[in-house]
C-alpha positions, 0 to 999 in steps of 0.5 A: 127869251123866246116868245114862241106861240103855238100856231094852229094850221102850221102846214097851211100855205097862203094860196091853199087857204084862199082856195075855197074849193078846199074843204078840209085841212088835209085837202089844203095841206095836200094842195100846198104840197102838190103845188109846191107852195110849202115855202109860202106858209100862212104861219110865216106871214102871220109871224112876220106881221107880228115882228116885221124885221125878223127875230132880233134883240133880247126877246125873239119871236118864234113859234111852236111846231105842234107834231101830233105823233099819231097823225104821222101814220097812214093806212095801207092794206089794213095796216097803219104804217108810219109815213116819212112824207107826213113827218117830213112836212113838219120838219120842212117847216123848220127850214121854211120859217127861219125863226126860233122854234119849239118842237112839240112832240104831242102824244097825250089825250089831245092827240085825237084828230087822226083816223088812227087815234079814232081806231085806237080809241075803240080798244080798251087796252089803249085807254085809262079806266075808272073803277066802273070801266074804260073812260069814254072819249069827250071834248074840250072847247071844241077839241076831241079828247081820247083818254090814252093810257099812262102805262108804258108797256110797249105792247099796248097798241097806242104805245107802239104807234106813239113811241115809233113816231117819237123815235122817227121824229127824233132821228129825223130832227138829227138829220136837219142841216146845221141852220135848221137845227140852230133854230131849235130852242126846245123840244117839249115831250108828250103834252099834258100828261095826267090822270083823267076824270069825268066832265073834262071841261068842267070837272077839274074841281070835283071833290064830293063825287070824285072818280079817278083813273087808272083802275084797269086790271093791268094797272092794278097789277102794276100797283101790286108790283109797285107795293111789292117793290116798296115793302118787299113783304106783305107783313111789312106793308101791313105793319106800315099801313095797319092793314091785314092782307094775306098776300100782295095778290089780295090787294085791290086799289081802293075805289069805294066811298065808305059813306055810300057803299058797304066795305069788306075792308076799310082798305077799300075806302077812297074819296078826295080826302082818303089820302089824309089831307083836307083842302081849305080854299076860297077866294079873296078880292082885296083891291086896296091891298089892306090884307097883308097875310092870310093864316090857317088856324087849327083848333085855335093854334097857328097851322101855317100860312095860306097861299094866295094869288091862285087862279080863279077864273070862275070868280073873274068871269062872274064878278065884273068888279074883280079885275084879276083871275088870281084871287084864289087862296088855299091851304091844306090840313094834314089830318092823319095824326089828328085825334078822332072827333070834331076840329075847327079850321079858321082862315085869319086875315092880318091887316095893319097888325089886327086879325080878322076872320075870313071864314071857319069850318068844322070837320070831323075825323072819323075812325075806320070803324065809323064808331061815334065821336060824340065823346070827343071834347069840343075843339078850341077856336079863336073867338071875338074876331071881327069879320073881314067884311069890315075892311074897305072893299074886301070881298071873299068866299070860303068854298071848301071844306063843306061844313062838318065834312067827315074825313077818313084816313086810309093809308092804302089810298095814300099809296094809290095816289102816289102810284097814280102820280108815279104812272104820270112820271114814268110815261114822261120818263119813257118819252125822255129816254126814247128822245135821248136814245135817238140823239136829241140833246138833253138841254133841248128836252122839256116837259109840257106839264099842267100845274094844278096847284096854281089853280085855287079850286082844282082838285090835284088828286084828279090829275096826280101830276105834281111829282112830274115837276121836279128839280131832280128830273133829267128833263127840263121843266116846262109848266103850262100857265093859264091866268098868269098866277103869280104863285107859279113863281113861288111854286118853282122856287119851292121846287128849287127849279131855275131853268124852265120854259112855258109851253102853253101860256095865256094870262086870260086877263082881258080886263087889264091890258097891263097885266098881259104885258106884265106877265111876259115881263115877269117870265123874262125877269125870272129867266124863262127860256121860252114862253109859248102863247096858246095859240095863234091860228091860220086855219080859215074861218070856214073850216072851224068846228061847229062848236069852236067858240074860239077860246084861247084863239089869240087874235085882234078880233077875238075878245074871249078872255082877252085874246085880243089884249094878249095879241097886242101885248105879245106884239108889244113885247117882241117889238120892245 
């Protein structure tokens, strides 16, 4: 296995970093080039300190080379021209640092720092859109976010640039000498491709006031085209969805909440549950491991097991006695075929053969016409169960659904969710096809995807990215993992995925040094090709952004979320 931390400031040289007259990263980079110091990279010094005798053994230390595709351009005569010199600087790193390398060709919403990115952000054609209009730019832990489109049309300006840069980098990688090419472990594509949502840093678990993308007019036309290809005739679509459209041209992506806005047609209804599923989740802290199983009961009958071990960083940060962020549990209720009226969902814990109640929620399935459900019979439920709080040291909370949550199934909303997921997968597929067409080997190419399912309180509908992780995709699977949820391994097994890498990795478990070590070992045992801790930095402290709180900055002097503990664990693992 290869441990390949992403190194921020990969182009910076040691002498340039020490020169306090240099005030920006660009000035340091240019100084390093002018003074022929690009072979004395600060990243090389850092990696050699972690593994002094060079890469060897069953676990080898390398690095991830982040290449922001939109930073490869420079402005000349009011036009943006790809700069071969800028691209070459990144490629020269592979020769200067004789270690295994994962090349990260980034072209997602994080590719936001360049002047070209800022220009592209001013043009709505380049951006994802809410139903109310284009998504504004934002920030995430000190880094800019530009919600670039997921449409693959190459006439869109941002696509022209990022696809051009991808082609150039792929071709140039092919020209590297044999020694440099032999160091390449993988090439990860695009970055974290997913749909967007408001409040990027804190809005990942929004359900009650959900907004999603992509409602741009062009995207909605592509939705209609997608439905046409799927159903062929509007009559067939109407029979399948129970709708009454006169033509495909009459279809609008659902965007209105029936509770808040009068609808012309029920097909307009959209919310977090309109696709026919209702999540039930919370957290459970059971330090003595007295609970062997959690189960979901619906109207008094078993409805499936409940997934445990999901990430809940909010709980971990809020409760000092909780020693792991992986306390989340979750299950999903498919209510599409349930009768209208009230239903009861219960989470039941089993301990030494005895059942205990974790929590229950009543919810109401409402018909499209919002007619009364008062006539529906009272649902059955399990009664007389002791509360799980009787178990020693057990703490828990049921977050969702809210009591008496009303749910409305709109078949067109389910289609819309699937189409939005299709957009994510298609953009990743475009990156893959370009990389292959320019000669990059298939066995190098990995996705770089976020897996919302491993985070217990996140709303997967916001991301619409799950379909991009599949054992049938031509690219190899790369899944980012924060919190080191053990469910990630169940997820890969469920998807029948064996060959994988972890392009971004941070256990975030500062309270438990052993957990950080175990997280590395677990991926080693599971057969991960590479694990990329996110991230090491050689950027001088004087150049950090004013709002940089050093989240994820893995260093001996940074205690945020156990960054110092992860540094020690990484050093232990590569030396062991």
